[in-house]
C-alpha positions in Angstrom: -46.6 15.3 -17.7 -46.1 11.7 -18.7 -42.8 9.8 -18.3 -41.4 6.7 -19.9 -38.5 4.4 -19.0 -35.3 4.6 -21.1 -32.9 1.7 -20.8 -29.2 2.8 -20.5 -27.5 -0.5 -20.2 -27.8 -4.3 -20.1 -25.2 -6.6 -18.6 -24.8 -10.4 -18.4 -22.4 -11.7 -15.8 -21.9 -15.5 -15.6 -19.0 -17.5 -14.4 -16.0 -17.0 -16.7 -17.7 -14.5 -19.0 -19.2 -11.0 -18.9 -20.9 -8.9 -21.6 -21.8 -5.3 -21.1 -23.7 -2.9 -23.5 -24.0 0.8 -22.6 -25.6 3.4 -24.7 -23.0 5.6 -26.4 -20.1 3.2 -25.7 -18.5 0.2 -27.4 -19.6 -3.2 -26.0 -17.4 -4.7 -23.2 -16.5 -8.4 -23.2 -14.5 -10.3 -20.6 -14.4 -13.9 -21.6 -11.9 -16.0 -19.6 -10.7 -18.2 -22.5 -10.8 -15.4 -25.0 -12.5 -17.7 -27.6 -15.2 -15.3 -28.6 -15.9 -14.1 -32.2 -16.9 -10.5 -32.3 -18.0 -8.3 -35.3 -17.4 -4.6 -34.7 -20.7 -2.8 -35.2 -19.6 0.4 -33.5 -21.1 2.0 -30.4 -24.5 1.1 -28.8 -27.1 3.5 -30.2 -30.1 2.4 -28.1 -31.4 -0.4 -25.9 -35.1 -1.3 -25.7 -36.5 -3.9 -23.3 -39.7 -5.8 -24.0 -41.6 -8.5 -22.1 -41.7 -12.1 -23.4 -44.0 -13.2 -20.6 -46.9 -15.4 -21.5 -48.8 -18.2 -19.7 -45.6 -20.4 -19.5 -42.7 -18.0 -19.6 -41.8 -15.0 -17.5 -39.0 -12.8 -18.7 -37.6 -9.9 -20.8 -35.5 -9.4 -23.8 -33.3 -6.4 -24.4 -32.7 -5.4 -28.0 -29.3 -3.7 -28.4 -29.1 -1.6 -31.5 -25.7 -0.4 -32.8 -24.6 2.6 -34.9 -24.6 0.5 -38.1 -28.2 -0.8 -37.4 -27.1 -4.3 -36.2 -29.2 -5.7 -33.4 -28.2 -8.1 -30.6 -30.9 -9.5 -28.4 -30.1 -10.4 -24.8 -32.7 -12.5 -22.9 -33.2 -12.2 -19.2 -31.8 -15.0 -17.0 -29.1 -15.6 -14.3 -26.7 -12.6 -14.2 -29.0 -10.3 -16.3 -28.8 -6.7 -15.1 -30.2 -3.5 -16.6 -30.2 0.2 -15.7 -32.0 3.2 -17.0 -33.8 6.4 -16.2 -37.2 8.1 -16.4 -37.6 10.7 -19.2 -40.4 13.1 -20.0 -42.4 12.1 -23.1 -41.4 15.3 -24.8 -37.7 14.9 -24.2 -35.5 13.6 -27.0 -32.3 11.7 -26.6 -29.1 12.7 -28.3 
């Protein structure tokens, strides 16, 4: 039976600011100066990570898709953290 990786979250933690995206939850923001414009797109529906590595760049981008279809992309760098789990190919996610 074949398995594939399903990403459950992506977080970015830098000095003075934090962003967290978790499947099935509203995004979490903790910005020290509170000067952050935010459009409510609902809960996170799915997160998909892809490689952006080539001959000059090594890294990943997580595409965060919301309930309304909006997408935010988070590129790997300092403070970039992800989590997930292995799922059988025939399993479907709610």
